[in-house]
N, C-alpha and C positions, 0 to 999 in steps of 0.2 A: 895569839890564837885563842879563841874561845874554848872553854872546857865544858865537859859533861860530867856529872857526878852520879854515882850510884845512889838509889833511893834509900838503901839501908846500910850502906858501907861508910864507916867513919874515916877511911883512908883518904889521902889527897885525891882530888878528882882526876880521872884519866882523860887523856885527850881523845877527841873523836876518832882519830886514826887508830889508837890502841883499842878503842871499843869495837871498831869494824873488824880489825885483825882478829881479836879474840872471838868475836861472834862468828867469823868465817871458819875458825877452827872448830868451834862447837858444832856448827851446822855440817861441816864435813864429817865429823865423827858421828853426828846424829843420822847422817845419810846411810850409814852402815847398819842401822838398826831399824826396827819396824815401829818404834814408838815416836811420838811427837814431842815437841818441846814442852808442852804443858802436861802431857800424859806419858812420862817415860816408863811405860810398861812394855816389856819385851815378851815375845812369844815363848821363850824358854821359861820365864817365870810363870807363865800361864800353864805350861805343861809340866812344870816341876812337881814331883811327888815327894812329900816329906814323910810319908809313912808307907808301909808295905802295900804295894799296888794290888788292887782287886781286879778280877777279870773284866768287870764292867768298866772300871776306870782305864784299864789298858786298852780296851776296845775303843773308848772315847778318844784316847790319845791317837790311836791308829787312824780313826776317822778324820780327826783334825788334820793330821799330817797329809792324808790322802787328798783332802780338800784344799788345805792352805798352801801346800808346796806348789802344786800346779798353778794355783791362782797367782802366787807371788811371781813365778816364772813368766806367766802370761803378762802380768802387769809390767814387769821389767822389760820384756820384749816390746810391749806396746809403747812404753815411754821412750825406748831407744829409737823406735821407728817413727813415732808421731810427735813427740814433744821436742821443743827446741832445747838443744844442749847448752845453750848460753843465750843471754839476752841479745847478743849481737846478731843472731840468726833470725830475728823477727823481721818479716818483710815490711818495707816502708809503706806499702799500700794496704797493710792489714787493717781489718775492721774489727772493732771490739763491740760485743753485744752485751747489753744488760737486760736481764729478765727479772721482773718483779712478780712474785707469787703473792698477790695481795689478798685481802680479806674476802673479796667476792669476785675478783677478776684478775687476769694477768696482763701485764704490759711488757713491751719490748722496745728498746731503743738501740741505735747504732752510733758508735763514737769513732770518728776518723782520727788519723794521725795528727792533724792540726788542732784537735780539740773540739771540732764541730760535732754536735750531737743532734740527731734527728729522731723524732718519734716514729715508730713503725706500726705497731699493732696493739689493740686492746681486745682481749678475748674474755667474754663473760664466763664465769665459772658455772659448771654443772651443779646440780643439786648435791651430788656426792662431794664435789670439791668444796662448795660453800659450807656444808655440814662438817667436813673434815677440818677446815680452818677454824671454825668455831670451837670444835672439840680440842684441837691441838693447843690453841691459845689458852684455854681454860685448864689444861692438864698441869699438875704440879710436877716437880722434878721426879725422875724415876727413882723409886726406892732402891736402896743398896742391894737387896736380895734379887732384884730384877735387872741390875746393871751387870756389866761385864765382870765385876769383881765379886758378885754373889753366885752361889751354886746354881740357882735356877737361871739366872741371867746368862751364865756361860753356856748352858745347854740351849737356851733360846738363840744365842749368838751362833752356835754351831748349826742349828737348824736353818738360820738365815743364810749361812755360808753354803750349806748344801743346796738350798734353792738357787742361789746365785750360780753355783757350778753347773746347775741344770738349765740355766738360762731363764729361770722363772723370777718373778718379782719377789724379793725377800719379804716384803710386807705389803699389805693392802694400801697403806698410806703412800708408799713409794710409787705404786701403780697409779693411784689417782693423781699424784703430783706429776708423774711422767706424762699423763694424758694432756695436762695443761702445757707442759714444756714442749711436747710435740706440736701442739697447736700454735704456740708462739714461734717455734722454730720454722714451721711451714709458712706461716704468714710473713715472717721476717725475710725468708729466702725468696718468696714471691715478690715482696716489695722492693728488694735490692737486686734481685737476680744474681745472687751469690750464695755460697754455702756458709752456714753458720759454723764457725770453728771455735774461736775464743769467746767464751761466754761466762759471765758472773751472775750469780743468783742472789737476790735479796728476798726476804720474807719476814713476816712478823716473828719476833724472837720467841722461840719455843723452849720453855724451861725443861720439858721432858727430853729434849735432845742434848742437854748440856753435857751429860756424862757418856755420850756415845763415842766410841773409839773412831779414829779417822777412817779406818777401812770399813766401818759399819754405819756410815752416815746415810740417813734417809735421803738427803738431797743428792748425795753422790750416786746412790742407787737409782734415783729418779732420772738423773742425767744419763746414766748408763743405759737405762731402759729406753730413753729417747734418742739414743745413738750419739750422745755427746759425752765429752770428758771434761773434768776440771783441768784448767790450765795449771801445769805444774811448774813452779818457779824455784830454782835452786836457792834463791836468796830469801824466800819468804815461806814459812810454814803457815800459811793463812788458813782460816777456817773455810768450811765448805759452802757457807753462805754468809751474807752480811745482814745483820739485823735491820729491819725496815726503818726504824727510827734513825740509826746511823746513816743509812743510805739517803734518807731525806735531808739530814743535816749536811751531808757531803754535797748534795745537789745545790745547796745554798751557800757552799763554801764556808760552812760553819764547822768549827772543831776539826779542821783538817789535820792539825798537829804534825806538820811536815817534818820538823826536826826530830820529833819523837819517832815517827815512822822510819825515817832514814837512819836512826840509831838502833833499828831493829827491835824496837818496842820494849826492851827489857831494862832501860835506864830512865831515870828522871832527867829531863833535859832542862838545863838552866835557862830561865827566861821564858819558858813555855808551859802554861798551865795544861793539865791533862783532864781536869774535871771541874765542873762548876756547880750551879744550883740545880734544883729539881726541874724536871721536864714533864709536862702533862700533854700526852698525845691525844688529839681528837681528830679522828679520821672518819668522814662521812661518805658513804656510797649510797647508791640507790637501794641497796638491800639491807645495809646494816650500819651500825656505829661501832668503831673500834677505839677503845680507850686504854691507856696504860700510863704508869708513872715510872720514871727512871731518872738517873742523873744525867745532866749535860756532861758529856765527856768526849774524848777523841772518838771520832765516828767509827773507827775500826776496832775499838775495844769490845770485848764481850759484855753484854748487858746482863750481869748476874742477877739483877733483881728487876723484874717488870711487875711492879706492885699493882694489884687490882686489874690485871690485864683481862679484857673480855671483848668479845664481838657480839653485839646485841642486835638481833634483827628487829626488835621492837621499834628502834629509832631510825631505821633506814628511811631515805627520802620518800620512797614509794608509799610508806605508811602515812605520810602527811596528807597525801591526796585521798586517802581512803577513810580519813576520820571526818566526823561531822563538823568539827571546829578546828581548822588548821592552826588558828592562833593558840588554842589550848594545847595542841601538839607541841608547838615550839616553846611554850612556857614550861611544859612538862620536861622537855629536853634541857632547858636551862636549869631547872631545879635538880634534874638528875646529874648534870655535870658538876654543879655546886656541891651536891651531896657526895659525889665521888671524891672531890677535893678534901672535904671535911673528914671523910673516912680515911683517906690517905694520910692526912696530917695527924690524925689520932694514932694511926698505926706507926708512923714514923717516930712520933714521940715515944710510943711504947717500946719500939724496938731499939732506938738509938739513945733515948733519954734526952734528946734535943731536937730542935728544928733548924733547918738550914737558914742562915742569915743572908744567903745570896738570892737574887731575884728568881722568881719562878718563870719558866718559859712555857707558854702554851703553843704547841706545834699543831698547825691546822693543815690537813691535806685530805685527799679523796676526790673522786669524780664529781660528787655532789657538793663539794665545799665552796663552790662559787654561788650557791643559792643565796640571794640577798637575806632571806629570813634567817638562814643559818649563820651567816656572817654577823648579823645583828645579835644573835644569841651568844656567839663566842666573845664578842666585844662586851656584852653585858656581863658575862661570866668573869672576864678579866677585871672589869670594874668592881663586881661584887666581891671577888677575892681580895682585892686591894682594900676594900672598905669593911671586910669581914670583922676584924677585931674592933674597929671603931663602932660598928653597929651591934656587935655581939661580944662584948668584953669578956663574958663568961665562957665563950666558945673554947673548945679544946685547943690548947696551944697558945692562946692569946696571953695568958698570964705568964707562961714560961718564956714566950718569945714575942714581945710586943712589936718588934721591928720586923714587919713582914718582908721588907726588902724590895717590894715592887713586883710588877708583872710585865713580862714582855710577850707580846702577841706576834708569833712568827707564822705567817701564812705563806706556804710554798708558792713560788712563782709559777711552777707547773704542778698543780695539785694532783693531776692524774699520773703523769709520767715521771715525776720528780724522783721517787725511789729507784726506778730503773736507771735513770741518769746517774744517780749516785753509785749504783752497782757498777756501771760501765767505767766511771771514774776510778773506782776502787781497783778494778782489774788493770786499768791503764797504768796506775802507779806501780803495779807489780810487773807488768810487761816491759815498761819503758825504763831503761837504765838512766836516761837523761833526767828523770824526775828527781833523783837523789844526787846525780853527779854534779848538777848545778850547785847544790848545797856543798858537796864535797870540795868542789873547786874553790868556793869562797873560803872554805876552811883549810885549804891546802892539802886535801886528801887525794890519794890515788883513785883510779877507776875501780869499780867493784870487781871486775874480772881480774885485774892485777892483784887486788887484795886476796882473792881466792887462791891464785897461783902462788903468791908469797906464803900464805898460810900452809899450803900443801908442802912446799919446800921445807918450811920450818918443822912440820910434823915428821 
């Protein structure tokens, strides 16, 4: 039997069955708390007072209890009434929907039980939506004092909870995103003549959302305002949205990391890499150019670093037709992309003290990515990056790392709907027990539901 080993544990590698049993115990215990696996913070620790309580602090505790307790009861009742209690209760004819909240438009797809995926709708973003996405992508991580762990952040979180309890949008951002989700939901239901129930969302990775607690997610709020809920799986404490780069990779069956996924994400799986070289995203739409750098990694991993992420309306396809010289526009775009790579390389060297020896992947997508002139540009950029150190030996990083490692140009097969397809696949792996049970069977492992029952008995 093949074995799995912990990433930082020097002990003998446990079997896959031991891994699953132990994980089931942990998740059963975690289900009795309000914290998540990555953020084990409980409400009691939030409310605890280590000094003599002031009247103002006591009042804040009372308000929190008045708002949080009814909300938790309502959430539990809704899960009992509407969520599947086990993967076995999923209807065989269920349809999974994937929504992509892209840089300037939204898309939706439907995935059927046999794996067939069809494109449903593309909704242009309003001016408010487009401006919001540009602002969100550019925002840095939320400062500590504004997070849930800072004094001001706790009060802001309380204010958002109060708005939720009154049926109001907790934030302006969630209201704008909800409008797009409603439009996608309506168009999808009209296209298939069925109700949207199981839906997964992908969007550009937003650094400012990284430290949001699960119950205070902007995407979760937007779905609630749109009359939808996140699909809750007892086996997976997944995030509330999938980073768009990861969704795009999943649509091309890249970095699926099935063994790691089925090992519940917290072990290093023998014989399966979880990350590779750098990735340069180039997404062109009619309105803007979205660029970002991150690592090639398992598509479902959090992207902790989207270096130089930006949505630039200056280089949208519509701008090419409005210039006096289209050829000049495309040449400027080529120089802009090459400049971004040089800046990223310099920043990587400064932060890490080294450059990746693994090949760079240029990921190309977007509704306008089929434009011949644009495809010529990205091919030229790939060639220029490969030849950079040969033509500019004094360029930053060339002396320290002369082996560039090559460049792979990955152009999505479905440049417009690819990320939405990846989101639907992501949800299908969480809803369908067969996805991992085939692997478990090969390893001689019991069914997941049997594992959970066994772990409950042992506890």
